[in-house]
C-alpha positions in Angstrom: 29.4 -20.8 -79.9 30.2 -24.1 -81.3 34.0 -23.5 -80.8 34.0 -21.9 -77.4 30.6 -21.4 -75.9 29.7 -24.7 -77.6 45.5 -1.5 -111.8 47.8 -2.6 -110.1 49.4 0.9 -111.3 53.1 0.5 -110.6 54.5 3.3 -112.9 54.7 7.0 -111.8 52.2 8.2 -114.5 48.8 8.6 -113.6 46.4 6.2 -115.7 43.9 8.1 -117.5 40.4 7.4 -116.8 39.5 6.9 -120.6 41.8 4.0 -120.8 40.4 2.5 -117.6 37.0 2.1 -119.2 38.1 0.7 -122.5 38.3 -2.9 -123.4 34.6 -4.1 -123.0 35.1 -6.3 -125.7 35.3 -9.9 -124.9 38.7 -11.7 -126.2 40.2 -15.1 -126.2 41.4 -15.4 -122.5 40.3 -19.1 -122.0 37.0 -18.4 -120.4 33.7 -18.7 -122.2 32.5 -15.0 -121.3 33.9 -11.8 -120.3 35.2 -12.0 -116.6 36.0 -9.8 -113.8 39.8 -11.0 -113.9 40.1 -10.0 -117.8 38.8 -6.5 -116.8 41.5 -5.9 -114.1 44.4 -7.6 -116.3 43.6 -5.9 -119.4 42.5 -2.4 -118.1 44.8 -2.1 -115.2 47.8 -4.4 -115.2 48.6 -4.9 -118.8 48.1 -1.3 -119.8 50.1 0.4 -117.0 52.0 -1.7 -114.6 54.4 -3.7 -116.7 56.5 -1.3 -118.7 58.9 0.9 -116.3 57.9 -0.9 -113.2 56.9 -4.8 -113.0 58.2 -5.9 -116.2 62.2 -6.2 -116.4 62.9 -3.7 -113.4 60.5 -6.0 -111.1 60.0 -3.0 -108.7 59.5 -4.4 -105.1 60.8 -7.5 -106.1 57.9 -8.4 -108.1 58.9 -9.3 -111.9 56.4 -10.1 -114.0 57.4 -12.5 -116.7 55.1 -11.8 -119.6 52.6 -9.1 -119.7 49.6 -11.3 -120.1 46.6 -12.4 -117.9 48.5 -15.7 -117.1 51.7 -13.8 -116.2 50.1 -11.5 -113.8 48.0 -14.1 -112.1 51.2 -16.0 -111.5 53.0 -13.1 -110.0 50.1 -12.2 -107.9 47.8 -14.9 -106.5 48.9 -16.9 -103.5 52.6 -15.3 -103.6 54.2 -13.8 -100.9 55.6 -10.5 -100.9 59.1 -9.7 -100.7 58.4 -6.8 -98.1 59.2 -8.5 -95.0 57.1 -6.2 -93.2 54.1 -7.4 -95.1 55.2 -10.9 -95.4 56.0 -11.1 -91.6 52.3 -10.8 -90.7 51.2 -13.5 -93.3 50.2 -11.1 -96.0 49.9 -12.5 -99.8 50.2 -10.3 -102.7 46.7 -11.3 -103.6 45.2 -14.0 -100.7 42.1 -15.5 -102.3 38.9 -14.6 -100.3 40.8 -12.4 -97.9 41.2 -8.8 -99.1 42.2 -7.5 -95.9 45.3 -9.8 -96.0 46.2 -9.1 -99.7 49.2 -6.6 -100.0 48.2 -5.4 -103.2 45.1 -3.9 -101.6 47.1 -1.8 -98.9 49.3 -0.4 -101.9 46.6 0.5 -103.9 44.6 2.0 -101.0 47.7 3.9 -99.8 46.9 2.0 -96.5 50.8 1.0 -95.9 51.8 0.1 -92.6 55.2 0.9 -91.0 57.9 -0.5 -93.2 55.7 -1.6 -95.9 57.0 0.9 -98.4 55.3 3.4 -100.8 51.6 3.3 -102.2 51.0 2.4 -105.9 51.5 3.9 -108.4 54.9 4.9 -106.8 55.1 8.7 -105.8 51.6 8.8 -105.3 48.8 8.7 -102.5 47.4 5.4 -103.8 45.4 4.4 -107.1 42.4 4.8 -105.0 42.4 8.4 -105.6 42.6 7.9 -109.3 40.2 5.0 -109.4 38.4 4.0 -106.6 35.9 1.8 -108.4 39.0 -0.2 -109.9 40.0 -0.7 -106.3 36.7 -1.9 -105.3 36.7 -4.2 -108.4 39.9 -5.7 -107.4 38.6 -6.3 -103.6 35.5 -7.8 -104.7 37.5 -10.3 -107.4 39.7 -11.1 -104.4 36.5 -11.4 -101.8 35.2 -14.0 -104.6 38.3 -16.3 -104.6 40.5 -14.5 -107.4 38.7 -16.5 -109.9 40.0 -16.7 -113.5 36.7 -16.5 -115.3 33.3 -15.4 -114.5 31.8 -12.3 -112.9 31.9 -11.7 -109.3 29.7 -10.0 -106.5 30.3 -6.5 -105.6 32.0 -5.3 -108.9 30.8 -2.0 -109.4 31.3 -2.0 -113.0 28.3 -3.1 -115.3 30.4 -5.4 -117.4 33.0 -7.8 -116.0 35.5 -6.7 -118.6 35.2 -2.9 -117.8 36.7 -0.7 -115.1 34.4 2.1 -113.8 36.2 4.3 -111.6 33.2 6.1 -110.1 32.3 4.7 -106.5 29.6 7.1 -105.4 27.3 6.6 -102.5 23.7 5.4 -103.6 21.0 8.1 -102.8 18.8 7.1 -100.3 15.3 6.5 -100.8 13.3 7.8 -98.0 10.4 5.5 -96.7 6.6 6.6 -96.6 5.8 7.7 -93.3 3.7 4.9 -91.4 -0.1 5.4 -91.5 -0.2 4.3 -87.5 2.8 6.4 -86.2 5.5 9.1 -87.2 8.5 9.3 -89.0 11.5 10.8 -87.3 14.5 11.8 -89.4 18.0 11.7 -87.8 20.3 14.7 -88.6 22.4 14.3 -91.8 26.2 14.1 -91.0 29.2 13.4 -93.4 32.6 11.9 -92.6 35.8 12.8 -94.5 39.1 10.9 -95.1 41.2 10.4 -92.9 38.4 9.7 -90.8 37.2 6.2 -91.4 33.9 6.5 -89.5 31.7 8.6 -87.5 28.6 8.9 -85.3 25.6 11.3 -85.2 23.1 11.6 -82.2 19.4 13.0 -82.7 17.1 13.6 -80.0 13.4 14.1 -81.2 9.9 14.1 -79.6 7.5 11.5 -80.6 4.8 13.9 -81.3 1.4 13.2 -82.6 0.2 10.1 -84.7 -3.1 9.2 -86.0 -3.1 6.3 -83.6 -1.8 8.2 -80.4 -1.3 11.9 -79.5 2.1 11.6 -77.4 2.0 15.4 -76.8 -1.1 14.7 -74.5 -1.0 11.0 -73.5 1.4 8.1 -73.0 1.7 6.0 -76.2 3.2 2.6 -76.8 5.8 1.8 -79.6 4.5 -1.4 -81.4 7.0 -1.5 -84.1 10.2 0.2 -85.4 11.3 0.3 -88.9 14.7 1.8 -89.8 16.1 2.8 -93.3 19.7 4.4 -93.4 21.9 5.3 -95.9 24.6 3.0 -97.5 27.5 2.6 -95.5 25.9 2.4 -92.4 27.1 0.3 -89.9 24.7 0.6 -86.7 21.5 2.5 -85.9 19.9 2.3 -82.3 16.9 4.1 -81.0 16.3 4.5 -77.2 14.6 6.7 -74.7 16.5 9.8 -74.7 18.9 9.6 -71.5 19.0 5.7 -71.3 21.6 3.5 -72.6 19.6 0.2 -73.1 18.3 0.6 -76.8 14.6 -0.3 -77.7 15.9 -1.4 -81.3 19.3 -2.2 -82.9 20.0 -2.2 -86.5 23.3 -3.8 -87.6 23.5 -2.5 -90.9 21.4 -0.1 -92.8 17.8 -1.4 -92.2 15.9 -3.3 -89.5 12.2 -4.0 -88.7 11.0 -5.0 -85.7 7.5 -5.3 -84.7 5.7 -6.2 -81.4 2.2 -6.6 -82.7 2.7 -10.2 -83.0 3.1 -10.5 -79.1 0.6 -7.8 -78.4 3.3 -5.7 -76.6 4.4 -2.2 -76.8 7.2 -0.2 -75.2 5.7 2.7 -73.3 6.7 6.6 -74.2 5.7 9.1 -71.5 3.9 12.1 -72.8 6.5 14.4 -74.5 9.3 12.0 -73.7 12.1 12.2 -76.6 13.6 9.2 -78.3 17.4 9.2 -79.2 18.8 7.9 -82.7 22.1 7.2 -83.2 23.8 6.3 -86.2 27.2 4.8 -87.1 28.7 5.1 -90.5 31.7 3.7 -92.4 33.5 5.9 -94.8 33.3 4.0 -97.9 32.4 6.2 -100.8 34.1 8.4 -103.1 33.5 11.8 -104.9 34.8 12.6 -108.1 36.2 13.1 -110.7 40.0 12.4 -109.9 41.6 12.9 -107.7 38.7 11.6 -105.8 38.1 12.6 -102.3 36.7 9.9 -99.8 33.5 11.3 -98.2 30.4 9.3 -96.9 27.3 10.9 -95.8 24.8 9.6 -93.1 21.2 9.8 -92.9 18.5 7.8 -91.1 14.6 7.5 -91.3 13.0 5.6 -88.2 9.3 4.9 -88.8 7.8 4.4 -85.2 4.5 2.8 -85.0 2.3 3.7 -82.2 -0.9 2.7 -80.1 -2.7 4.0 -77.2 -3.2 0.5 -75.5 -1.3 -2.9 -75.6 -1.8 -6.0 -73.6 1.8 -6.2 -72.7 4.3 -3.4 -71.6 7.7 -4.1 -72.9 11.0 -2.6 -71.6 14.4 -2.7 -72.9 16.3 -5.3 -71.0 19.4 -5.2 -69.4 22.0 -7.9 -68.7 23.0 -9.1 -65.2 25.5 -6.0 -64.9 23.0 -3.6 -65.8 24.7 -2.6 -69.1 24.8 -3.3 -72.6 28.2 -3.0 -73.1 30.3 -6.2 -72.6 34.2 -5.9 -72.8 36.0 -7.8 -75.4 39.2 -9.1 -74.0 42.5 -7.5 -75.2 43.9 -10.8 -76.3 42.5 -9.9 -79.6 41.1 -13.5 -80.1 38.7 -15.3 -77.5 35.3 -15.4 -76.2 33.0 -12.8 -74.6 29.8 -14.0 -72.8 27.2 -12.9 -70.3 23.9 -14.0 -68.8 20.8 -11.8 -68.7 19.1 -12.6 -65.3 15.8 -10.9 -65.2 14.4 -10.0 -61.6 11.1 -12.1 -62.7 11.9 -15.1 -64.3 8.4 -15.3 -65.6 7.4 -13.4 -69.0 8.8 -13.3 -72.5 11.3 -11.5 -74.1 12.5 -10.4 -77.9 16.3 -10.8 -78.0 19.2 -10.4 -80.2 23.1 -9.6 -80.1 24.5 -6.6 -81.1 28.2 -7.5 -82.5 30.7 -6.2 -84.6 32.1 -7.3 -87.9 34.8 -9.4 -86.3 32.2 -11.4 -84.0 33.1 -14.8 -86.0 30.3 -16.5 -84.1 27.6 -15.5 -81.8 25.0 -17.5 -79.8 21.8 -17.4 -77.5 21.3 -20.3 -75.1 18.2 -20.7 -72.8 18.1 -21.6 -69.3 18.1 -25.4 -70.1 21.5 -24.9 -72.3 19.7 -25.3 -75.4 20.9 -23.0 -78.5 18.0 -20.5 -79.2 20.1 -18.9 -82.1 23.7 -18.9 -83.4 25.6 -17.9 -86.3 26.0 -14.2 -87.7 22.5 -13.7 -88.4 21.9 -13.4 -84.6 23.7 -9.9 -84.4 21.0 -8.5 -86.8 17.6 -10.6 -85.9 15.6 -11.0 -82.8 14.6 -14.1 -81.3 11.3 -14.3 -79.1 12.1 -16.5 -76.0 9.8 -17.4 -72.8 11.6 -15.6 -69.8 15.2 -16.0 -68.7 17.9 -16.3 -67.9 19.5 -16.3 -71.3 23.0 -16.6 -72.1 24.6 -14.8 -74.8 28.3 -14.7 -76.2 30.6 -13.9 -79.2 33.8 -15.4 -80.5 36.0 -12.5 -81.6 39.4 -12.4 -83.7 41.4 -9.7 -84.8 43.3 -11.8 -87.6 45.8 -13.7 -85.4 45.5 -16.3 -82.6 47.6 -16.5 -79.4 50.9 -18.1 -79.3 49.7 -20.8 -77.1 48.6 -22.7 -80.2 51.6 -21.9 -82.3 55.4 -22.0 -82.1 57.0 -18.8 -81.1 58.5 -17.2 -84.5 55.8 -18.6 -86.7 55.4 -15.1 -88.0 58.5 -14.6 -89.6 60.4 -11.2 -89.2 57.6 -9.6 -87.4 58.9 -9.6 -84.1 56.1 -7.9 -82.3 53.5 -10.7 -83.7 56.1 -13.3 -82.9 56.0 -12.1 -79.3 52.5 -12.1 -78.8 50.6 -13.9 -81.4 50.7 -17.0 -83.4 50.0 -17.5 -87.0 47.5 -15.1 -88.7 43.8 -16.3 -88.4 42.6 -15.2 -92.0 38.6 -15.6 -90.9 38.7 -11.8 -90.1 40.7 -8.7 -91.0 43.2 -7.2 -88.8 42.5 -4.1 -86.6 45.2 -1.5 -86.6 45.6 1.2 -84.2 48.0 4.1 -83.7 50.8 3.0 -81.5 51.0 5.2 -78.2 53.8 3.4 -76.7 57.0 2.2 -78.7 56.8 -1.6 -79.1 53.3 -2.1 -77.2 50.3 -3.1 -79.1 47.7 -0.1 -78.8 44.4 -0.7 -77.1 43.6 -1.8 -73.7 40.3 -3.3 -72.3 38.2 -0.8 -70.3 38.5 -2.9 -67.1 42.2 -2.3 -67.0 41.8 1.5 -67.3 42.2 1.7 -71.1 40.0 2.0 -74.2 40.0 1.0 -77.8 43.0 2.3 -80.2 42.5 4.9 -82.6 41.7 2.9 -85.7 44.3 3.9 -88.7 45.3 2.5 -92.0 48.4 4.1 -92.9 51.9 5.3 -91.0 54.5 7.9 -91.4 56.6 5.4 -92.9 55.9 6.5 -96.5 55.8 10.3 -97.1 53.2 9.9 -100.1 50.7 8.1 -97.6 47.7 9.2 -95.5 49.2 9.3 -92.0 46.3 8.7 -89.8 48.3 8.7 -86.4 49.7 12.4 -87.1 47.5 13.8 -84.3 47.7 10.9 -81.9 50.2 11.1 -79.0 52.9 8.2 -79.3 55.1 7.1 -82.2 52.7 8.0 -84.9 53.1 4.3 -86.0 50.1 2.3 -87.7 50.6 -1.3 -85.7 48.3 -4.4 -85.0 45.8 -3.5 -82.3 44.1 -5.0 -79.3 40.6 -5.6 -80.1 38.6 -4.3 -77.1 35.0 -3.0 -76.6 34.9 0.7 -77.9 31.9 2.8 -79.8 33.5 3.2 -83.0 32.7 1.1 -86.0 35.9 -0.6 -85.9 36.0 -1.7 -82.2 34.8 -4.8 -80.4 31.1 -5.4 -79.4 29.2 -8.0 -77.9 26.0 -7.1 -76.3 22.5 -8.4 -75.5 19.7 -6.3 -76.7 16.0 -6.6 -76.6 12.8 -6.2 -74.9 11.1 -8.1 -72.3 7.7 -8.0 -70.7 
């Protein structure tokens, strides 16, 4: 680690889907071509949010002086909300490049935290249920820096000036089975709101391939190709019953080959492989009112040989575990060192990190950096022997008060007591509060576990309450980031193969 190891629809009436897909024509708006901001302002804000809500009445303290692109931009971008619960944690109405810190996204998603008021449109569960593609367009525009002109990456609309509501999960494209191995198919599964993520485990025998019959003899895995459905956070492949994975995909795909080093992972006759898939519930099924549903599916092509020059094994770190604990300070470094029994030999190593790992790094025995940056979390690096140091820097959206004055978070007393200013390099993780005024989530070393992920609390009768079934206060609060097995939990593990 270079730092430590080194629409907004405000009216009560629902916006018709027909209106949301109009205004594809370019018009005079100060830009040379159609823009994402034009699509948002023309099709959502100007049509639906001015009259009755954010015009003269100024609901929520947000008065828009004039119902134009310029008027809306001035009212939203880089402006703090009047709501003290939102402004107290450093949120802005629209925070350029940081959708997770933009209050307008929470309101549209119905993901209002305790004290943050009601979803928008008012008296609804959130605009996302009417037009999820419109919310996704707004999020993509914010992540691009909230530009006044131009198209943005991640916009689901085919034309920047359009708003398309559908946000369907892309259909998976199964790969062709390998000619030198077998294709294993994970068990499909579905995650529905209020669940924000899910996991499926499939155990299958390797079976018979043209290059090796595992029903009769020991075979060797010389490569693994993973193809998973959109929305996949991680996929692991391991010997059944073993915690150390053979391969890890951080995302929906991975191609790991051992042929370049003449190595293979042994599979005993009839030994089974375990496929684990984690998905994030990011997709919606329409028409309105849309339902938040995501389906997980995964194909694993296993390349096999009957003999190899080097027998590789999944490596373990010095503690014999692949799970490092992310400390409960919510910000800081997690690290370890792989100490192989025999220092001679080679390995392919990588880091399995969660999205809040701002930085990852691999360091060899001489202290030289082998690889660093977010790509380490997905790729594998070939190294000669060990030991290998590895680590991650995590942030759950804020930094400890040791580097800032107490009170820097305004009226949010909990963050004032525990943390300093919001660190906008990563999104906040929220969790269901189990004990009043105590941030949820505790390191496993301290006898606890990760907080139950949540997005909305019981403050609004119109919002989805993720915490209704969780013992405690049923409030959604900023949580400690600790190691866990969910898609939203902390993770920093050394993974790979040695021979």
